[in-house]
C-alpha positions as semicolon CSV with decimal commas, in nm:
position;residue;x (nm);y (nm);z (nm)
1;M;-5,850;0,163;2,541
2;D;-6,146;-0,060;2,492
3;R;-6,247;-0,323;2,745
4;V;-6,086;-0,637;2,537
5;E;-5,749;-0,435;2,533
6;K;-5,776;-0,345;2,905
7;L;-5,863;-0,704;3,004
8;I;-5,551;-0,844;2,811
9;G;-5,328;-0,568;2,966
10;E;-5,446;-0,699;3,304
11;I;-5,383;-1,035;3,235
12;N;-5,038;-0,973;3,098
13;G;-4,958;-0,765;3,379
14;T;-5,038;-1,057;3,612
15;M;-4,844;-1,311;3,403
16;A;-4,542;-1,078;3,398
17;I;-4,530;-1,056;3,779
18;E;-4,484;-1,440;3,767
19;G;-4,216;-1,403;3,491
20;M;-4,442;-1,519;3,209
21;P;-4,573;-1,242;3,017
22;L;-4,810;-1,306;2,726
23;T;-4,651;-1,331;2,379
24;E;-4,839;-1,157;2,063
25;Q;-4,979;-1,499;1,984
26;D;-5,122;-1,545;2,364
27;K;-5,292;-1,210;2,326
28;A;-5,451;-1,306;1,978
29;R;-5,563;-1,634;2,123
30;L;-5,730;-1,438;2,427
31;R;-5,893;-1,188;2,187
32;E;-6,028;-1,459;1,998
33;C;-6,179;-1,607;2,319
34;I;-6,277;-1,282;2,468
35;T;-6,476;-1,149;2,163
36;G;-6,674;-1,482;2,118
37;K;-6,489;-1,571;1,813
38;T;-6,374;-1,895;1,960
39;S;-6,494;-2,064;2,275
40;Y;-6,253;-2,106;2,556
41;D;-6,304;-2,495;2,513
42;E;-6,218;-2,490;2,138
43;M;-5,911;-2,314;2,226
44;V;-5,801;-2,542;2,477
45;K;-5,856;-2,841;2,213
46;R;-5,652;-2,661;1,963
47;L;-5,367;-2,599;2,207
48;V;-5,374;-2,967;2,334
49;K;-5,389;-3,066;1,996
50;K;-5,100;-2,837;1,892
51;H;-4,865;-2,942;2,191
52;T;-4,945;-3,316;2,202
53;V;-4,638;-3,534;2,102
54;R;-4,765;-3,860;1,938
55;P;-4,538;-4,176;1,940
56;D;-4,467;-4,284;1,579
57;R;-4,636;-4,590;1,491
């Protein structure tokens, strides 16, 4: 198992203990960040934008 998958497995284990195992989409996002394809800051911006509810104007 390579370093990235081992790290994701450790994160998933910790999250599962708390009752929040990672989804495949979560794992894909982590892979992007860990490998440097996307910065953590950029990923946070994407997630905030995705989950922000804007009132109708």
